[in-house]
C-alpha positions as CSV (number, residue, x, y, z in Angstrom):
1,X,68.1,-84.0,29.0
2,X,71.5,-83.3,30.7
3,X,70.4,-85.3,33.8
4,X,69.5,-88.3,31.6
5,X,72.7,-88.1,29.6
6,X,75.0,-87.8,32.6
7,X,73.1,-90.1,34.9
8,X,71.5,-92.9,32.9
9,X,73.8,-92.9,29.8
10,X,77.0,-92.4,31.9
11,X,78.3,-89.6,29.7
12,X,80.8,-87.1,31.1
13,X,79.9,-83.4,30.8
14,X,82.8,-82.9,28.3
15,X,81.4,-85.6,26.1
16,X,77.9,-84.2,26.2
17,X,78.9,-80.6,25.4
18,X,81.5,-81.6,22.8
19,X,81.0,-79.8,19.5
20,X,80.9,-83.1,17.6
21,X,78.3,-84.8,19.8
22,X,75.0,-84.6,17.9
23,X,71.3,-85.4,18.7
24,X,71.7,-88.5,16.6
25,X,74.6,-89.6,18.9
26,X,72.5,-89.0,22.0
27,X,69.6,-90.9,20.5
28,X,71.8,-93.9,19.6
29,X,73.3,-93.8,23.1
30,X,69.8,-93.7,24.6
31,X,68.7,-96.7,22.5
32,X,71.7,-98.7,23.5
33,X,70.9,-98.0,27.2
34,X,67.3,-99.0,26.7
35,X,68.4,-102.2,24.9
36,X,70.8,-103.1,27.8
37,X,68.0,-102.5,30.3
38,X,65.6,-104.8,28.4
39,X,68.2,-107.5,28.1
40,X,68.8,-107.3,31.9
41,X,65.1,-107.7,32.6
42,X,64.9,-110.6,30.2
43,X,67.9,-112.2,32.0
44,X,66.2,-111.7,35.3
45,X,63.0,-113.3,34.0
46,X,64.9,-116.3,32.6
47,X,66.7,-116.9,35.9
48,X,63.3,-116.8,37.7
49,X,61.9,-119.3,35.3
50,X,64.9,-121.6,35.7
51,X,64.6,-121.4,39.5
52,X,60.9,-122.3,39.3
53,X,61.7,-125.3,37.0
54,X,64.5,-126.4,39.4
55,X,61.9,-126.5,42.3
56,X,59.4,-128.3,40.1
57,X,56.9,-125.5,39.6
58,X,55.0,-125.9,36.3
59,X,54.8,-122.3,35.1
60,X,52.8,-123.0,32.0
61,X,50.1,-124.5,34.3
62,X,50.4,-121.9,37.1
63,X,50.6,-118.8,34.8
64,X,48.3,-120.1,32.0
65,X,50.8,-119.7,29.2
66,X,52.1,-116.3,30.3
67,X,55.7,-115.6,31.2
68,X,56.9,-115.1,34.8
69,X,57.4,-111.4,34.3
70,X,55.5,-109.4,31.7
71,X,57.9,-106.9,30.0
72,X,57.0,-103.8,28.1
73,X,58.9,-105.2,25.1
74,X,56.9,-108.4,25.0
75,X,54.4,-108.6,22.0
76,X,50.9,-107.7,23.0
77,X,48.5,-110.7,23.1
78,X,46.3,-110.9,20.0
79,X,42.7,-109.8,20.6
80,X,40.0,-112.1,19.3
81,X,38.3,-110.7,16.1
82,X,34.8,-109.4,16.5
83,X,32.2,-110.8,14.1
84,X,29.9,-108.4,12.2
85,X,26.9,-109.7,14.3
86,X,28.8,-109.1,17.6
87,X,29.8,-105.6,16.4
88,X,26.2,-104.6,15.5
89,X,25.0,-106.0,18.8
90,X,27.6,-103.9,20.7
91,X,26.6,-100.8,18.7
92,X,22.9,-101.4,19.3
93,X,23.5,-101.8,23.1
94,X,25.2,-98.3,23.1
95,X,22.3,-96.8,21.0
96,X,24.6,-96.1,18.1
97,X,22.7,-98.4,15.8
98,X,19.1,-99.5,15.5
99,X,18.4,-102.8,13.7
100,X,15.6,-102.7,11.2
């Protein structure tokens, strides 16, 4: 924890060990650091997409609707819903269900 606070968050030892520095303060500082990192990666992705557009690369065609860089903060793609018939067929193929 101390390595993270001093290294990644940039806190000084006196700040970390201060009597008024709470776990809530550490969590907020950590969230701020993670938010800054996310914004930096989003900026990098945007610059890459601008460069591709400048050189005439159609990213929508090349990447099939995806972004240039997939980030952990991007929403997960929606999975198609399985119908009841497909579900029962999958369960029967695994011997969990026997159709009558």
